[in-house]
N, C-alpha and C positions, 0 to 999 in steps of 0.2 A: 876253403872248400863255403859252397852257400848253403844256407839251410832247405829243407825240404820245402817244398812249393803247398800253399792253401790247401786242403781240401776240394775239391770238384764239387759242383754244385746242380742242383735240380737234375735233367737229362744229363750233364754234362757224362757222370759216370757211367750210364747205360752206352753211351757212345764210345767211352774210351774202353769198357769190357769189349764191346761188340770190335774195336780194333784191331784189341790184345789178341780175339779168336781169329780173327781174318791174318792177322801178322804171324801168328803157328799155325797157321793152314798153307802159308807159303803163296796165300792173295795179299800181295802187298798193293795193291790198284784199291780194293776192297779196302785193307786195312786205311791206307792214305786220305782215303773217302770219310768214312767211320770217325777220323781223330781227324778231319776238317768241323765236321758237323761240333764237336767238342771245343773246338777252336774257336767257331764263330759265334757259338754260345758263350765263350770264355769273353770273346772282345764285347758282345752285346751287354753284359752284365757289370761290366767295365774291370774286370781280373788286373792283376798288378801285371805292369805289360810284361816283364821278367818274366811270369809265369805262361801269360800269352805265346812269347818267345820260344820260351822253351816247349811247350806242344806244338809247338809250327817245327820245330827242331827234331822232335819225333817224327812228324807229316815226313819233312826231309826224309829220314833216315828209310819207311816204306820209299816215299819215290827213288832213291839213289837205287834201291833194290829192283824196285821195277827198271828203272832205264837200264839195271846191270844187263835183267835178264832178257830186254832189246836191243842189247847191244847196242846201245845207245853213249859213247864214250863219252861224250860233253856234258849229257845230261847224270853223268856218275859224276864230274869233275866237276859241274855246278853246282848238285845237290852238296854233295863233300864239301866243299869251300861254305857254300848258306850253314849246313847243318852245325859244326865245329862250335864257332863264336856262342850257338842258342844254348849248347848241352855242356860249354864250358862251364866247368865249376862246381855242376851237380855230381851227388855220389848217385844220390835215389829221388826219384819222383812218380810219384801215386803208385808206386808197389815195382815201378821198372828199376834195375842197375843199372844208371848212364855210364857208370865207367865200364860196365860189361858190355852194354851197346858199343858204346863207340868200338871195344875191342872187335865185336862181332862184327861191325860194320867194316872197319878202317881196311882191312885185306881184300875187299869188292870195289875198294874208291880204289886200293892200289892195284886194283885187275882192270882198271876202268879202260887200258887198250886195247886186250885181248875180251874182256866182259867172258873170261871161259869157265869162270869158278864156278862147281856146284853149288844150286842154294839148297841143296835138299835137306832137309831137319832141322833148317834154321827157325830157332823160338826166341823170343822178346825172354832176355834176363831178367831175371825177379830179383830183388835184394833180399839177404839172406840168404840166397841161394837155389828157394824152391821156388818150383814153380807152383804158382797160387790157380788152382781151378773152382 
């Protein structure tokens, strides 16, 4: 298991929190966009490459759900293939329970052909089982 990533810096926590709020509201595109702001900031400050990829993996989780909602089979499959190696080995990241997130996302990846599963009530899983507000 990898270590927890370093804390986010500067405006990154604000972007991350905004992405969390959008994710929990089922606004996948908006979550993707907010986390992308954090990702860009991480790249600009030359954060650890594995942590930049980790943030990108979270972005791709939101993109997978966005594609699933739109019924875009290829988009769901592509995001699933790309995000798995980026999140692999992490238990938690910035309060997110990464293992539970993968468990949450996997059924939607497996539903790529039909894109028929309901996304109602999906929320970002938090380490320790608690949802931080």
